[in-house]
C-alpha positions as a Markdown table, in Angstrom:
| # | Residue | x | y | z |
|---|---|---|---|---|
| 1 | Met | 10.6 | -69.4 | -36.2 |
| 2 | Pro | 11.3 | -65.7 | -35.1 |
| 3 | Pro | 10.8 | -64.9 | -31.4 |
| 4 | Lys | 7.4 | -63.6 | -30.4 |
| 5 | Pro | 7.4 | -59.9 | -29.6 |
| 6 | Ile | 7.1 | -59.0 | -26.0 |
| 7 | Thr | 4.1 | -56.9 | -25.1 |
| 8 | Val | 4.5 | -54.6 | -22.2 |
| 9 | Glu | 1.3 | -53.3 | -20.7 |
| 10 | Arg | 1.9 | -49.9 | -19.2 |
| 11 | Lys | -0.4 | -48.6 | -16.5 |
| 12 | Arg | -1.5 | -45.2 | -17.0 |
| 13 | His | -0.7 | -43.1 | -13.9 |
| 14 | Pro | -3.2 | -40.5 | -12.9 |
| 15 | Ser | -2.1 | -37.0 | -13.6 |
| 16 | Arg | -0.2 | -35.3 | -10.9 |
| 17 | Leu | -1.4 | -32.0 | -12.3 |
| 18 | Lys | -4.9 | -31.3 | -10.8 |
| 19 | Gln | -7.5 | -28.8 | -11.5 |
| 20 | Ile | -8.7 | -27.6 | -8.1 |
| 21 | Thr | -11.9 | -25.6 | -7.7 |
| 22 | Leu | -12.5 | -23.5 | -4.6 |
| 23 | His | -15.9 | -22.0 | -3.6 |
| 24 | Val | -16.0 | -19.3 | -1.0 |
| 25 | Ala | -17.0 | -20.7 | 2.4 |
| 26 | Arg | -19.6 | -19.4 | 4.9 |
| 27 | Cys | -18.6 | -16.0 | 6.4 |
| 28 | Pro | -20.4 | -12.7 | 7.2 |
| 29 | Thr | -20.2 | -11.6 | 3.6 |
| 30 | Phe | -21.6 | -15.0 | 2.3 |
| 31 | Pro | -23.6 | -16.5 | 5.2 |
| 32 | Glu | -24.3 | -19.6 | 3.1 |
| 33 | Gly | -21.0 | -19.7 | 1.2 |
| 34 | Ser | -21.2 | -19.3 | -2.6 |
| 35 | Gln | -20.5 | -21.4 | -5.6 |
| 36 | Asp | -20.6 | -18.1 | -7.7 |
| 37 | His | -17.4 | -16.8 | -6.0 |
| 38 | Gly | -14.1 | -18.7 | -6.1 |
| 39 | Tyr | -11.1 | -19.9 | -8.1 |
| 40 | Ser | -10.1 | -22.8 | -10.3 |
| 41 | Phe | -6.5 | -23.5 | -10.9 |
| 42 | Val | -4.1 | -26.2 | -12.2 |
| 43 | Ala | -1.6 | -27.3 | -9.5 |
| 44 | Pro | 1.0 | -30.1 | -9.1 |
| 45 | Leu | 0.1 | -32.4 | -6.3 |
| 46 | Thr | 2.1 | -35.1 | -4.5 |
| 47 | Ser | 0.4 | -38.5 | -3.9 |
| 48 | Ala | -0.5 | -37.1 | -0.5 |
| 49 | Gly | -2.5 | -34.2 | -2.0 |
| 50 | Lys | 0.1 | -31.5 | -1.2 |
| 51 | Leu | 1.5 | -28.8 | -3.5 |
| 52 | Asp | 4.7 | -30.0 | -5.2 |
| 53 | Pro | 7.2 | -27.3 | -5.8 |
| 54 | Val | 9.6 | -29.5 | -7.9 |
| 55 | Leu | 6.8 | -30.5 | -10.3 |
| 56 | Trp | 5.6 | -26.9 | -10.4 |
| 57 | Arg | 9.0 | -25.7 | -11.7 |
| 58 | Lys | 8.8 | -28.2 | -14.5 |
| 59 | Gln | 5.2 | -27.6 | -15.4 |
| 60 | Arg | 4.6 | -23.9 | -14.3 |
| 61 | Ala | 3.3 | -22.8 | -17.8 |
| 62 | Arg | 0.4 | -25.3 | -17.3 |
| 63 | Cys | -0.5 | -23.9 | -13.9 |
| 64 | Arg | -3.2 | -21.5 | -15.0 |
| 65 | Ala | -5.7 | -19.9 | -12.6 |
| 66 | Val | -9.1 | -18.4 | -13.0 |
| 67 | Arg | -10.9 | -16.1 | -10.5 |
| 68 | Phe | -14.7 | -16.1 | -10.9 |
| 69 | Trp | -16.6 | -13.7 | -8.8 |
| 70 | Ala | -20.2 | -12.9 | -9.5 |
| 71 | Gly | -20.6 | -9.4 | -10.7 |
| 72 | Ser | -17.0 | -9.0 | -11.7 |
| 73 | Pro | -15.1 | -10.0 | -14.9 |
| 74 | Val | -13.4 | -13.4 | -14.9 |
| 75 | Arg | -9.7 | -12.9 | -14.2 |
| 76 | Val | -7.1 | -15.3 | -15.7 |
| 77 | Gly | -3.6 | -15.7 | -14.2 |
| 78 | Met | -1.0 | -18.3 | -12.9 |
| 79 | Leu | -0.3 | -20.2 | -9.8 |
| 80 | Ile | 3.1 | -19.0 | -8.6 |
| 81 | His | 5.5 | -20.4 | -6.1 |
| 82 | Arg | 7.8 | -17.6 | -4.6 |
| 83 | Ala | 10.6 | -17.6 | -2.0 |
| 84 | Gly | 9.7 | -16.0 | 1.3 |
| 85 | Gly | 6.8 | -16.2 | 3.6 |
| 86 | Ala | 5.9 | -18.6 | 6.3 |
| 87 | Gly | 7.9 | -21.8 | 6.0 |
| 88 | Gly | 10.3 | -20.2 | 3.5 |
| 89 | Ser | 7.9 | -19.9 | 0.4 |
| 90 | Thr | 4.5 | -18.6 | -0.7 |
| 91 | Trp | 2.1 | -20.0 | -3.1 |
| 92 | Leu | -0.1 | -17.4 | -4.7 |
| 93 | Leu | -2.4 | -16.7 | -7.6 |
| 94 | Asp | -1.0 | -13.9 | -9.8 |
| 95 | Phe | -3.4 | -12.2 | -12.3 |
| 96 | Asp | -1.0 | -9.5 | -13.7 |
| 97 | Ala | 2.7 | -10.4 | -13.8 |
| 98 | Ser | 3.7 | -6.7 | -14.1 |
| 99 | Arg | 2.2 | -6.0 | -10.7 |
| 100 | Arg | 2.5 | -7.5 | -7.2 |
| 101 | Asp | -0.4 | -5.6 | -5.6 |
| 102 | Asp | -2.9 | -8.0 | -7.3 |
| 103 | Asp | -1.4 | -11.2 | -6.1 |
| 104 | Glu | -3.8 | -13.4 | -3.9 |
| 105 | Ala | -1.6 | -15.4 | -1.5 |
| 106 | Gly | -2.6 | -18.8 | -0.1 |
| 107 | Tyr | -2.2 | -18.9 | 3.6 |
| 108 | Arg | 0.2 | -21.8 | 4.3 |
| 109 | Phe | -0.8 | -23.6 | 1.1 |
| 110 | Asp | 2.4 | -25.7 | 1.4 |
| 111 | Leu | 0.9 | -27.3 | 4.6 |
| 112 | His | -2.5 | -28.1 | 3.2 |
| 113 | Gln | -3.8 | -31.3 | 1.7 |
| 114 | Phe | -5.9 | -30.4 | -1.3 |
| 115 | Thr | -8.9 | -32.8 | -1.1 |
| 116 | Pro | -12.6 | -32.1 | -1.5 |
| 117 | Gly | -14.3 | -30.7 | 1.6 |
| 118 | Glu | -11.0 | -29.3 | 3.1 |
| 119 | Tyr | -10.7 | -25.5 | 3.6 |
| 120 | Val | -8.0 | -23.1 | 2.6 |
| 121 | Thr | -7.5 | -19.3 | 2.9 |
| 122 | Leu | -6.6 | -16.8 | 0.2 |
| 123 | Ser | -5.8 | -13.1 | 0.9 |
| 124 | Asp | -5.4 | -10.1 | -1.2 |
| 125 | Glu | -4.2 | -6.6 | -0.1 |
| 126 | Lys | -7.7 | -5.9 | 1.3 |
| 127 | Asp | -9.5 | -9.1 | 2.4 |
| 128 | Ser | -9.0 | -12.8 | 3.4 |
| 129 | Phe | -11.6 | -15.4 | 2.6 |
| 130 | Ala | -11.8 | -19.1 | 3.6 |
| 131 | Phe | -12.6 | -21.4 | 0.7 |
| 132 | Arg | -14.0 | -24.9 | 0.6 |
| 133 | Ile | -12.2 | -27.2 | -1.8 |
| 134 | Ala | -15.1 | -28.2 | -4.1 |
| 135 | Ser | -13.2 | -30.5 | -6.4 |
| 136 | Val | -9.8 | -31.9 | -7.3 |
| 137 | Glu | -9.8 | -33.6 | -10.7 |
| 138 | Asp | -7.1 | -34.6 | -13.3 |
| 139 | Ala | -6.0 | -31.4 | -15.1 |
| 140 | Pro | -7.0 | -31.0 | -18.8 |
| 141 | Glu | -4.5 | -32.0 | -21.3 |
| 142 | Ala | -1.8 | -29.5 | -22.3 |
| 143 | Gly | -3.3 | -26.8 | -24.5 |
| 144 | Ala | -6.9 | -27.3 | -23.2 |
| 145 | Ser | -6.3 | -26.1 | -19.6 |
| 146 | Gln | -7.0 | -22.4 | -20.2 |
| 147 | Thr | -10.2 | -23.0 | -22.1 |
| 148 | Ala | -11.4 | -25.5 | -19.5 |
| 149 | Leu | -10.5 | -23.2 | -16.6 |
| 150 | Glu | -12.3 | -20.2 | -18.2 |
| 151 | Ala | -15.4 | -22.3 | -18.7 |
| 152 | Val | -15.5 | -22.8 | -14.9 |
| 153 | Gly | -16.0 | -19.1 | -14.5 |
| 154 | Gln | -18.8 | -18.9 | -17.0 |
| 155 | Ser | -20.9 | -21.8 | -15.7 |
């Protein structure tokens, strides 16, 4: 009698690529905050919820970003990890690879834990806004991420 095949049950590990949605927090411009102003981006997170630069290097093409701002066109870009800045590196959202003056830098993003309810700050050349992390979910499968992200800005 031939040996019985061994069945190995593999646990599916949750994706380490997460889709993170930020909504602008309360501030003088938005006294109640706003769900119509924010960002959604795919980012690699460690099990502790911190940005993972090693996984980013391997998955950077999937780290898409969308800026949705009521009254303005949706902008699509990338999450970028660049040398320099506080702590030796900077995480930013880049919406035009040919320019650096459109980049929106995350203030000490490397130190933040990306969990719903926490706050982060993004700055462009003119303004800084605090954002509340509205959601952190498994990222869409490869190929679906841009469409899913763009839908966030249109809802």
